[in-house]
N, C-alpha and C positions, 0 to 999 in steps of 0.2 A: 295638424297633422296627427294621425290616428295613434293614440298611446301605444297601443301594442307595437306599431312599426317603431316609434320612437324608442322603446325598450329594447328591440331587437338590434337596433343601429349603436345603442349604448353597449349592449353586451358584445357585439362585434368589435366595436373599438377597444373594449377592454381585453378581449382575447387576443387582438394583434398587439397591444401594448405588453401583455405578460405571457410571451410564447411558451414559457417554461411551465406554466399553471395550467392544470387541466388534465383529465386521463384520456380525452378522446383524441389528443393530439396524434398527429404521425410523427414518429422518431425519425432523425436522421442517420443515427448509427447504431449498429448491432454490437452489443459488448461481447467481447471474446473473454471468457472466465477461465481462471485456473485456480489451484488450491494452494494454501500454505499453512505451514505449522510454525509456531513461534514459542520456543521453549525458554521462558523467561527465569533467568536463574541468578543466584549468588553463589559465590565459589565456596566450595566445600573446606572444611578447616585444613590449613596447611597446603590449599590448591591456589594456584594462580594462573595468569594467562598462559605461561608456559607449558603448564599440564594441559590446558584446553587446547593449544595448538598441537601437542603431542597426540591428544586423543582424536582430533580432526585427521591427522595423518591415518591414524587406526581406521577411522570411520570410513574415509575414502577407499582404503584397501578393502574393508567389509563390503562396502556397495559394489565395487567392481563386479560386473556379469551377473548380478543378482535381479532377480524379478521385481519390478516396481522402482527400480533406482535407475533405469535407462537414460531418463531425462530430467533428473534431480538438478536443482540449482540450490546449492547450500551456501550459507555465509554466517558470520558472526558480526553481530551489531554490539557497540559499546556505547552506553550514554555519554553524551558531551554537554549538550545544553538541555536542562531539565529542572522543572521545579522540586523534584525528589530524586537526588543523585544516588541516594543510599537504598532506593527499593530494589535495583537489581545492578548486579555486576556486568552481565551481558546477557544477549540474546541470541538463541541459535535458531536460524532461519532456514527452514527447507521449503522449496517451492516446486510443486509438481504441476503436469500439464492438466491433469483432471483426477478426479476421484478414485476411479479405476487404478490408477498407478501409485496413488498415496496410500491406499488401503491394502494394496499389494505388498508394498514396502514395508507397512506396519505389520502384516503377517509374517514376513521374512524376519523383520526385526524382533518381533514376539517369540518366533519359534527357535531362531538361530542366532541371535544377538544377545545373550545372555552374559557372556563374557565382556562384550563391548558395553553394554549398559552399565556393568557392574563397576567400570573404571570411570564412568561419566564424572567429572570433577566438580559437578555444580550441584547444588539443592535448589530444586525447582520451586519458584515462587508462583508460577502459573504456566499453563501449558494451553495454547489457542490453536484451533482449527477454523481456517478462514477461506472464504471465497473471495477472490480478486478480479476486478475487471481492470485490464491494463487499458490505460488511456493513450499513452506514449512510452516510448522507450528511450534509453539512454545508451548510446554506442559505448561498447566494452573498451575500457581503458586499463592500462597496469597499474597495479597498488590499491590503495584504500579507496572506498567511495564514501557517500554520506546520504542520509535518509532523514527526512523531516516528516513526522505525523502531526495530523489534527483531527480531533473529534468534531463531527459536524452533524447538525440537526437541520433537516429540510423545513423550510418555510411550508405554512399550511398551503394545500393544494398542490405542492410541487412533489412530482414522482422521481424515484431514483434513475428512471430512464432519461428524464427530462434532464436531471443534473449531468449525467453522462454525456449527453448531446453538448452541455454547454462546456463541459472540460474538453472534449474533443475538439470543438470549434477553437477555443482558447489555446490548446495544444498546437493546433495548425497556425496560429497566429504568432505564439512564441516561437515555434521552429523557424517561421520566416523572417524573424527578427535576429536569429542567431543563436537562441537558447539551445542547450543540448541536454537537458533532463529530461526524466520520465515522469510519468505520473499514475497513479492508481487510486481506485476506490476500493475499499476493503470492507467485508461484511463478516462479522463473526459467526461462525457455525455451531461451536462448541468450546466451553471452558471459559466464556466470559460473563462477568456479573455486572457489567455496566449497561444499563437498559437506557440510559440517558443519551444515546447516540443514535443516529440512524446508520452511519458508516464513519469509517475513518479515511481521510485524505492524505495522499502521501505524495510528497515530491522528493526525487532522488536523482543522484548524478554518480556514475561510476569514477568520477573524478573530482576530488575534494576543490582543487582549484577551479575547474571549470563552474562548479556550483557557484563559487563566487562572483565569477563572470557574469553567470546567470542571473544573480541577484542584482548585479549593476545594470544589465540590460533591462529588467524588470522595473527597476525604479526610475531608469532615465528615458525609457522607451514606451513601456506598456503600461505603467500606473496612470490611471486616470483616464485610460481609453476605454471605448464601451465594452469591449470584451472582457476586461478587467471588472470594471464596475458591476457588470451584470452578475458576477458571482453572488454578491449580496442579494440577489433577487431570488436564489434558489436555496440558499444554505447559510447558516450560522456556524462558522468553525472556531473553536477554542481550544486551550490547552496544547499548545505548539511544544513538541520537544523534539530534539535533534540527535542522531547517532551517527558515528563513524562506522563504516562497513568493511570488513575483511573477508574477501572472497576465498571459498574454500573449494567448491568444485562446480562445474557447469556441463553441460551436455556437450 
């Protein structure tokens, strides 16, 4: 057989074996992006969670009927499982549907939120602005939720869109198995000094107990399946850390 034909056959086989690799592939899913701000803070002297919850009430009152805040989703995250529990006491998270509303809200806060900002009970360690690709969502539940983050590096030749397709397909499989959690891919736009990751992968649930149930389903029914094993084909994820979340406001 002609060597050129043999090489083309080999390339075709490799392409079929590794569908996540290569820039010319056709993607299955179109990401829908939103924006998020992460205010990573330690409590100011003589301030604690009670002060933060009081400030959150003032924040919700301030944002009512103001431009840019119409569709905001705000929550407080508290570190629970982490390798550096002292690095932050809490994270204030604001999620916007797009940059237009994010920066309209910023303008409103800069112009008219001086009194509110002066009462902020934290000393900020870092403030991040990020893009987020939502992979799946978690049904709204009463009470606190839970969020786990991992820093991920794409394997050589794998695109972010290909990884997104893989996550979307796994999300469909996990939901069919009875899991109720949500997933996201996060890309820092501004405020991050960590260049050793391509994205942050997030698994979350609006119910802490249901998150535990999801883990059992994953271990007992999905671990070792092709959908799960393929994850290692497109990224290496490390530095897992887990936070509880307190809902503050939603559209």
